[in-house]
Backbone as JSON Lines, residues from 0, in Angstrom:
{"i":0,"aa":"K","n":[80.07,66.84,78.82],"ca":[78.97,66.82,79.78],"c":[78.14,65.57,79.59]}
{"i":1,"aa":"G","n":[77.53,65.16,80.66],"ca":[76.7,63.98,80.61],"c":[77.44,62.68,80.86]}
{"i":2,"aa":"V","n":[78.76,62.73,81.0],"ca":[79.54,61.52,81.27],"c":[79.29,61.09,82.71]}
{"i":3,"aa":"Q","n":[78.94,59.84,82.88],"ca":[78.7,59.32,84.23],"c":[79.62,58.16,84.57]}
{"i":4,"aa":"R","n":[80.07,57.44,83.55],"ca":[80.88,56.24,83.79],"c":[82.11,56.26,82.9]}
{"i":5,"aa":"I","n":[83.25,55.98,83.52],"ca":[84.52,55.89,82.79],"c":[85.09,54.51,83.06]}
{"i":6,"aa":"E","n":[85.39,53.8,81.99],"ca":[85.92,52.45,82.15],"c":[87.34,52.48,82.7]}
{"i":7,"aa":"R","n":[88.17,53.4,82.17],"ca":[89.56,53.47,82.62],"c":[90.02,54.93,82.59]}
{"i":8,"aa":"L","n":[90.48,55.41,83.74],"ca":[91.03,56.75,83.84],"c":[92.5,56.63,84.19]}
{"i":9,"aa":"E","n":[93.34,57.11,83.29],"ca":[94.79,57.02,83.46],"c":[95.36,58.41,83.22]}
{"i":10,"aa":"V","n":[96.04,58.97,84.24],"ca":[96.58,60.32,84.15],"c":[98.05,60.29,84.53]}
{"i":11,"aa":"D","n":[98.92,60.76,83.62],"ca":[100.34,60.93,83.93],"c":[100.49,62.25,84.66]}
{"i":12,"aa":"E","n":[100.79,62.19,85.94],"ca":[100.89,63.39,86.77],"c":[102.28,64.0,86.64]}
{"i":13,"aa":"H","n":[102.35,65.32,86.7],"ca":[103.62,66.04,86.68],"c":[104.29,65.88,88.03]}
{"i":14,"aa":"V","n":[105.54,65.47,88.04],"ca":[106.25,65.17,89.29],"c":[106.46,66.42,90.14]}
{"i":15,"aa":"Y","n":[106.84,67.54,89.52],"ca":[107.19,68.73,90.29],"c":[106.01,69.65,90.56]}
{"i":16,"aa":"H","n":[104.95,69.56,89.76],"ca":[103.77,70.41,89.95],"c":[102.5,69.57,89.84]}
{"i":17,"aa":"P","n":[102.31,68.64,90.79],"ca":[101.13,67.76,90.7],"c":[99.84,68.51,91.05]}
{"i":18,"aa":"H","n":[98.74,67.95,90.59],"ca":[97.43,68.47,90.98],"c":[97.25,68.28,92.48]}
{"i":19,"aa":"S","n":[96.51,69.17,93.1],"ca":[96.22,69.0,94.52],"c":[95.21,67.87,94.69]}
{"i":20,"aa":"D","n":[95.17,67.29,95.87],"ca":[94.19,66.24,96.14],"c":[92.77,66.79,95.97]}
{"i":21,"aa":"E","n":[92.57,68.05,96.35],"ca":[91.25,68.66,96.2],"c":[90.85,68.76,94.73]}
{"i":22,"aa":"A","n":[91.79,69.14,93.87],"ca":[91.49,69.26,92.43],"c":[91.15,67.89,91.84]}
{"i":23,"aa":"I","n":[91.86,66.87,92.27],"ca":[91.57,65.51,91.79],"c":[90.19,65.09,92.26]}
{"i":24,"aa":"G","n":[89.88,65.35,93.53],"ca":[88.57,65.02,94.06],"c":[87.45,65.69,93.29]}
{"i":25,"aa":"Q","n":[87.64,66.95,92.93],"ca":[86.63,67.67,92.16],"c":[86.5,67.09,90.75]}
{"i":26,"aa":"A","n":[87.63,66.7,90.16],"ca":[87.61,66.17,88.79],"c":[86.86,64.84,88.69]}
{"i":27,"aa":"I","n":[86.92,64.03,89.73],"ca":[86.3,62.7,89.67],"c":[84.95,62.63,90.39]}
{"i":28,"aa":"Q","n":[84.55,63.72,91.0],"ca":[83.3,63.73,91.77],"c":[82.11,63.36,90.89]}
{"i":29,"aa":"G","n":[81.32,62.42,91.37],"ca":[80.11,62.02,90.67],"c":[80.32,61.04,89.53]}
{"i":30,"aa":"L","n":[81.55,60.63,89.29],"ca":[81.84,59.7,88.2],"c":[82.0,58.28,88.72]}
{"i":31,"aa":"E","n":[81.54,57.33,87.95],"ca":[81.81,55.92,88.23],"c":[83.04,55.56,87.41]}
{"i":32,"aa":"I","n":[84.12,55.2,88.08],"ca":[85.39,54.89,87.4],"c":[85.76,53.46,87.76]}
{"i":33,"aa":"E","n":[85.81,52.6,86.74],"ca":[86.1,51.19,87.0],"c":[87.58,50.95,87.29]}
{"i":34,"aa":"R","n":[88.47,51.56,86.5],"ca":[89.91,51.41,86.68],"c":[90.51,52.81,86.85]}
{"i":35,"aa":"F","n":[91.13,53.06,88.01],"ca":[91.63,54.39,88.34],"c":[93.15,54.34,88.48]}
{"i":36,"aa":"D","n":[93.85,55.08,87.63],"ca":[95.31,55.12,87.65],"c":[95.78,56.55,87.45]}
{"i":37,"aa":"W","n":[95.68,57.35,88.5],"ca":[96.15,58.74,88.46],"c":[97.52,58.71,89.12]}
{"i":38,"aa":"R","n":[98.55,58.91,88.35],"ca":[99.92,58.7,88.82],"c":[100.44,59.85,89.68]}
{"i":39,"aa":"K","n":[99.8,60.01,90.83],"ca":[100.2,61.02,91.81],"c":[100.72,60.3,93.04]}
{"i":40,"aa":"T","n":[101.89,60.68,93.48],"ca":[102.5,60.06,94.65],"c":[101.77,60.5,95.92]}
{"i":41,"aa":"D","n":[101.52,59.53,96.79],"ca":[100.95,59.78,98.12],"c":[99.57,60.45,98.08]}
{"i":42,"aa":"M","n":[98.71,60.01,97.2],"ca":[97.37,60.57,97.1],"c":[96.6,60.31,98.4]}
{"i":43,"aa":"A","n":[95.88,61.32,98.86],"ca":[95.09,61.18,100.08],"c":[93.96,60.19,99.86]}
{"i":44,"aa":"V","n":[93.81,59.27,100.78],"ca":[92.79,58.23,100.66],"c":[91.39,58.82,100.77]}
{"i":45,"aa":"T","n":[91.24,59.94,101.42],"ca":[89.9,60.51,101.61],"c":[89.24,60.89,100.29]}
{"i":46,"aa":"I","n":[90.0,61.24,99.27],"ca":[89.37,61.59,97.99],"c":[88.9,60.36,97.24]}
{"i":47,"aa":"L","n":[89.35,59.19,97.67],"ca":[88.96,57.95,96.99],"c":[87.71,57.32,97.6]}
{"i":48,"aa":"H","n":[87.27,57.79,98.74],"ca":[86.15,57.15,99.45],"c":[84.85,57.14,98.65]}
{"i":49,"aa":"G","n":[84.66,58.07,97.75],"ca":[83.43,58.1,96.96],"c":[83.46,57.19,95.75]}
{"i":50,"aa":"M","n":[84.52,56.42,95.6],"ca":[84.7,55.59,94.41],"c":[84.23,54.16,94.65]}
{"i":51,"aa":"S","n":[82.97,54.0,95.01],"ca":[82.46,52.67,95.36],"c":[82.4,51.72,94.17]}
{"i":52,"aa":"S","n":[82.35,52.25,92.95],"ca":[82.27,51.38,91.77],"c":[83.64,51.0,91.23]}
{"i":53,"aa":"T","n":[84.71,51.57,91.79],"ca":[86.06,51.29,91.3],"c":[86.47,49.88,91.69]}
{"i":54,"aa":"R","n":[86.97,49.14,90.68],"ca":[87.4,47.76,90.92],"c":[88.91,47.64,90.95]}
{"i":55,"aa":"V","n":[89.62,48.46,90.17],"ca":[91.07,48.4,90.11],"c":[91.62,49.79,90.42]}
{"i":56,"aa":"L","n":[92.49,49.85,91.41],"ca":[93.06,51.11,91.87],"c":[94.57,50.99,91.91]}
{"i":57,"aa":"H","n":[95.25,51.91,91.25],"ca":[96.71,51.95,91.27],"c":[97.14,53.1,92.19]}
{"i":58,"aa":"L","n":[98.0,52.81,93.14],"ca":[98.51,53.82,94.07],"c":[100.02,53.92,93.95]}
{"i":59,"aa":"Y","n":[100.53,55.13,94.17],"ca":[101.96,55.38,94.05],"c":[102.44,56.01,95.35]}
{"i":60,"aa":"S","n":[103.47,55.43,95.95],"ca":[103.94,55.85,97.26],"c":[105.4,56.29,97.21]}
{"i":61,"aa":"S","n":[105.7,57.32,98.01],"ca":[107.09,57.74,98.18],"c":[107.73,57.01,99.35]}
{"i":62,"aa":"G","n":[106.9,56.22,100.07],"ca":[107.37,55.54,101.26],"c":[107.06,56.3,102.54]}
{"i":63,"aa":"N","n":[106.35,57.4,102.43],"ca":[105.96,58.21,103.57],"c":[105.12,57.38,104.53]}
{"i":64,"aa":"D","n":[105.61,57.21,105.77],"ca":[104.92,56.38,106.76],"c":[103.5,56.86,107.06]}
{"i":65,"aa":"A","n":[103.31,58.17,107.16],"ca":[101.99,58.7,107.49],"c":[100.98,58.34,106.4]}
{"i":66,"aa":"V","n":[101.39,58.43,105.15],"ca":[100.49,58.09,104.04],"c":[100.2,56.6,104.04]}
{"i":67,"aa":"L","n":[101.21,55.78,104.22],"ca":[101.01,54.33,104.24],"c":[100.08,53.93,105.38]}
{"i":68,"aa":"R","n":[100.23,54.57,106.54],"ca":[99.34,54.28,107.67],"c":[97.9,54.7,107.36]}
{"i":69,"aa":"S","n":[97.74,55.84,106.69],"ca":[96.37,56.28,106.36],"c":[95.73,55.33,105.35]}
{"i":70,"aa":"W","n":[96.5,54.81,104.42],"ca":[95.95,53.86,103.45],"c":[95.53,52.57,104.15]}
{"i":71,"aa":"S","n":[96.31,52.13,105.15],"ca":[96.02,50.85,105.81],"c":[95.12,50.97,107.03]}
{"i":72,"aa":"A","n":[94.75,52.17,107.41],"ca":[93.87,52.38,108.57],"c":[92.48,51.82,108.3]}
{"i":73,"aa":"P","n":[91.72,51.5,109.36],"ca":[90.36,50.97,109.19],"c":[89.47,51.86,108.32]}
{"i":74,"aa":"D","n":[89.67,53.17,108.39],"ca":[88.86,54.07,107.56],"c":[89.6,54.47,106.28]}
{"i":75,"aa":"G","n":[90.62,53.71,105.92],"ca":[91.4,53.97,104.72],"c":[90.88,53.18,103.53]}
{"i":76,"aa":"L","n":[91.77,52.46,102.88],"ca":[91.4,51.72,101.67],"c":[90.42,50.59,101.94]}
{"i":77,"aa":"G","n":[90.33,50.15,103.18],"ca":[89.38,49.1,103.52],"c":[87.93,49.49,103.28]}
{"i":78,"aa":"K","n":[87.66,50.78,103.2],"ca":[86.3,51.25,102.93],"c":[85.9,51.0,101.47]}
{"i":79,"aa":"L","n":[86.87,50.77,100.62],"ca":[86.6,50.52,99.2],"c":[86.46,49.02,99.0]}
{"i":80,"aa":"Q","n":[85.28,48.5,99.17],"ca":[85.06,47.06,99.22],"c":[85.23,46.35,97.89]}
{"i":81,"aa":"N","n":[85.07,47.04,96.77],"ca":[85.16,46.39,95.46],"c":[86.54,46.48,94.83]}
{"i":82,"aa":"V","n":[87.48,47.12,95.52],"ca":[88.78,47.43,94.92],"c":[89.8,46.34,95.14]}
{"i":83,"aa":"S","n":[90.59,46.08,94.09],"ca":[91.81,45.3,94.24],"c":[92.95,46.27,93.97]}
{"i":84,"aa":"V","n":[93.89,46.36,94.89],"ca":[94.98,47.34,94.8],"c":[96.22,46.66,94.29]}
């Protein structure tokens, strides 16, 4: 308790039983995370919108066109102004 800032968050996700996007969103809610590397394929971009302090973001894709389009949409990753992907 009391943690507000994490320099680097790195999570090896289980391939067959990954955390839901909602669970990930709840886990990172209210935290400032400078480097975010949660190894979940096709993570929803909406859970990342609150990460304004994140500078480095690692994303993992299965090649799903819908996910890639959501990441590249105007309201997608472009909303994260401090991030280098």
